[in-house]
N, C-alpha and C positions, 0 to 999 in steps of 0.2 A: 211746379216744376220740381223735380227730384234734386236733392242736393248730391253733387258728386261724391261718390264713395259711401253714400249712406246706406244703400242696400247691403254692401259688403260689411259695413260696420255692424248693421243689425243682425246679419247672419253670424258673424263672429261672436257677437254677444249671445245669441241663442245658443251658438256651439259651446261657449263657456259655461253657460247655464246648464246645459245638458251633461257636460262633463263633471261639473260640481255636483250635479244630482246624483250622477252615477257612482261618483266616489263616495257621497254620503251614504247612498245606499249599501256600498260595499262595506263601508265602516260599521253600519248598522248590523249587517249580516254577519261579520266577523265577531263583533261584540256579542250578538245574540248567541252564536255557536259557542263562544268560550264560556258565556254565563250558563248556557244549557249543559255543558260538560261538567261545570263546577256543581250545578244543581243536582245532576244525577249522582255525582259522588257524594254530596251531602246527604241525599236521600238514602243511598245504599248504606252509608256508615250508621245513619241514625234510624234505620228501619225498625229496629227493636223497640223503638219509642211508640209505634203504633199498635204494637201487639196488645197492649192493655185496651186500647179503644176497641179493636176487634173483639176481644174477650168480653168487654163491658156490654156490648150490643149483641153478644153471642153470635158473632159473624163467623161461622165456620162452614165449610163446604161450598159447593159451587153455587147454589141458590143464593146463600147470604152475600157472598162476594160479588155475585152478579148484580144484586141489588145495590150494593155498596158503590161498584163502578158506575152503574146507572145513574144513581143520584148525585155522585160526584161530578159526572159530566153536566148534569143540569146546573149545578153550582158553579162550575168553571165556565159554563157556556162553550165547552169545546172538550172533545174526546181525547186529543193528543196528550195534555198534561196528565190526565188520569191513566192513560196508557202507560206513560213513562213511570208514573208512581207504581202502577201494577208490576212492571218489570223490576223496579228498585225494591219492592217488598219480596218479590220472588228471589232476587239475588242475595238479599239479607236474610234468607231462610225464614220469613215470616209466614209466607203462604206457599203452597205447593204449586206444581205446574198447572194441574187441572184447575186449581183456583185462580192462578194468573191468567188462564185462558178464559175463564168465566168473567173475570173483571174486565179484561179487554173486550169481551162482547158487550159487557154492560156500558163500558165507555162509548162503544159505537152506537148503542140504541139511544143513549143520552145526547150524543153529539148533534143529532138532527134538530133538537129542540132550538138551537140558535136560529133556524130558519123560521120557525114559528114566532120567536121572539121579535126578530126584525121585521117580519110580516105584520105583527102587531103595531110596532113603531111606524110602519108605512101607513097603516090603518089610521092612526092619530094624526100623522102629519100630511098625508096626501089625500085629502078630500074625502076621508072615510071610505075608501075602496077597501073591500075584504078580500081582494084577489091575493094580496101578500099572505094573508092567514091562510087562505086556501092552499097555496103553495107549501106553506109549512106543514099543514096537515098531511098533504100527499107524500112529502119528504118523510115525515115521521112514519106514516103507514108503510111506505115502502122499506124503510129500515127495519121497522119491527118484523114484518113479514119474512123478509129475506134472512134475518140474523136469528130468528127464532129456531129454525132448523139447524142453523150453523152450530149452535151450543152443543146438541147431542152428537151430531155428526162429527164435529171437531174433537170432542172429548173421546170418542170411540177411536178415531184415528190416533190421537195421543196415546191411549191405553194400549192399542196394538203395536204402536212404535212404528208405524208405516213410514213416517218421515223422520225418523231419528237420526238417519245419515246426514240430514241437512243440519250441520252445526258449524258455526263460523264464530271465532273468538275475536277479540279486540286485536287489531294489528299492533306489533311490537312497538313501533314508534310512537303510536298514540298511546299505548299503555304507559310507556316510559315517560311521556310528556304529562300524562294525568297524575301518574304517581309523584313526579316532580313539582308540578305546578299547583295541584289541587288537593291531593291527599292529605298533605300536613295541615292545611287550613281545616279540612274536613274533621281530621282527628282532633285538632285543637278545640274546635267547637264542641264535640261530643264530650271531650275530657272536662270542659269547664261549664257546660250547660246542661240542663235536663234534655234527655233524648227526644222527648215529645216537641219540645220547643225548637230544638234543632230541625226536626223533621217538618214541622210547620214552616220555619224559615226556608227549607228547601222547596216546599210547594210554592212558596212566594217567588222564589228565584225562578222555579219553571215557568210560572205564569208571566213574570217579567220577561223571560227570554223569549217567550212566543210573542209577547206584546212589542218588543224590540224588533224581532224578526219580521213582523208585519210592516214595520216602517222601511225595511229593506225591499219590500215588493213594490213593483210599479203599480200605477192605478189602473185597475181592471174594471172599475165601476161602470164606465161609459162604454157601450158597444162601438167597436171600431168600424170604419168603412169597410174593411175587409170582411168583417163579420156580417155586415149588412148584405154584401154581395153574395155570401154563401149561406143566406138564411134559409134558402129553400132545402139545402141538404140537412138542415138541423131538424127536418120533419121525419128523418129516418132513424128508428130506434138504435141501430148500431152506430151510426155517426154520433148520436147524443151519448151513447154509452162510452164511445172513444174520447168525445170531448170532456167527459166527467173524469176519465182517467188522465187525460193530458193536462187539464187546468189544475187538478189536485196534486199532480206530480210536480207542476211548475210552482205552485204556491207552497206545498207541503202542509197545507191546511185545508181539512175538508170544511171547516167553519167558513173560510173565506169563499171556497168554490162553491159551496151550497148556497151561500148568501147571495151570490151572483144570480142566482136563479130569479131572484125576485125582480130586479130592473131588467133582466133580459126578457122575462115572461111578460111583465106589464108593458114593455114597449113592443111586444108582439113577435120577438125574434124566437121565442121558444114557445111552442104550443104546450098546453096542459099535460097531454099524454107524453110529451118528450121529457118531462120532469122525472119521470120514473127511471128511464135507462141512464140518465145522467146521474142520478143519486146512486144507482147500482155501481157505475164506474168510479165515481168519487169515493165510495165507500171501500173500494178495493185498494187503489193507489194511495189512500191516506195512511197505509200501514208503512210506507217507505220510511218516515221519520221515526216510527217505532222501531223498525229494524235497525236503524242507525243508533237509536238509544240502547238496544240490545248489545250491539257492538261495543259501545263506549263502557258498558257495564262488565264487560270481559265475561259474559256468561253465555257459552254456546248454547245451553238448553233453553235460555230465554229466546235466543234467535230461532230455535226449532218451534218454540210455542207460537211466535209471532208469524213464521212462515206457515205454520199450519192454519193459523187464523186466516191468513191471506189466501192461501190455497183453497181452503173450504169455502170461504166466502165467494171466491172467484167461480168455484164449481157451481155452487147453488144458483149465483146470479145468472151465470151462462145458461144453465138448464132452463131456468124461468125465461130468460131472454130469447132463446133460440126455439124453444118447444112449447112454452106456454104463455108467451107475452100477451097476445090478444085477450084471452079470457082474464089473465091477471090483471092487466091495465084497466079493463072494464071494471072489474071488482073494486080495485083501488079507487078509482075515480068516482064510482058509484058510492061508496062508503064516504069519501071525502064530501061529495055533495051533500049526502045525508046529514053528516055532521055539521055543515055549514047552514043547512036549512033553517034551524030554529036555535034560539039560545039554550034551549034544554038539552039538545043533542050536543052542543058544543061544550055545555058544562059537564055533561057526563064524560065526554072525550077527555077533557082536561083533568077531571078527577081520576079517570082510568090511567092516564099517563104517569100520574104521581102515585096512585094507590098500589099499582102492580109492583113498582120497584120496592116501595115501603114493606108490602107483604113479603116479597122475596128476601128482604133484609132481616126481618124478624121472624120469619116462619120456623 
């Protein structure tokens, strides 16, 4: 027999827990935002400290910087921090706009590695199934083949100045807040410490801000009942494309949205060919947080570079999705199956994804 008032007491307790959880996520989100703004200010102020590193490895020109950003995304297991660093270097007059564009592309190519990495962890912990690794291979192949033509096309658009009219600077109230709250701290650090050390510290702050922001996000790991009900819709490429756009916009992290592919696919909600349009959509909306970083740096040209990246990436993705999807998806899946057939092919694939950015960096 139920105790009188027990149901209402339990419901009230759950309500308080949900409210406490929401307030905690809000606190994490605000803290991550403030730390992110401070990190960008530190990186911009100390950007000169990384010039010696680029000179030391002879990283000059779009090819070298592309490889630099690509490998950096591998190391960070995320493209967003590397993209923010690229804009900071551009705002600090260390690299040109075309080099910043190349580094943004490199960050996107390296960001898909997180899916392969998580797929390998699933392989180790989930009864040795290689499906997670397969998903990672498909995600990387999709990103490589979409963004390889984006580099020359976007560079051409930048050179011609077709999107130069798209320039947005930092809002005045945000600029005043940044100058008051964070600029003196960044100046004090650069005045008393080596620039390279301050820049490395700024990278640490960027990574910390993204880690804190992850805590502000709700748990999307388990598919919801609503997702189960609409699972049939997920077989359509355009729906998967829109889903990739939506989830990445909600999480502001392509690492999170792409990693969700593994549990969704392993549970049967997403078919293997549905991975491809999802990755395309995620790789477009992931630039939202980078646009915000450009605004914080008060560099209108940096915003133009990011917008060009987003626009050209969307153009190439939509051309493939609307006109070439069937042959394109067949080729991607066939290559992924070939890579997964034998250890030799997989070893060649792993060697290639590390060798290519290394060659670009030192060519």
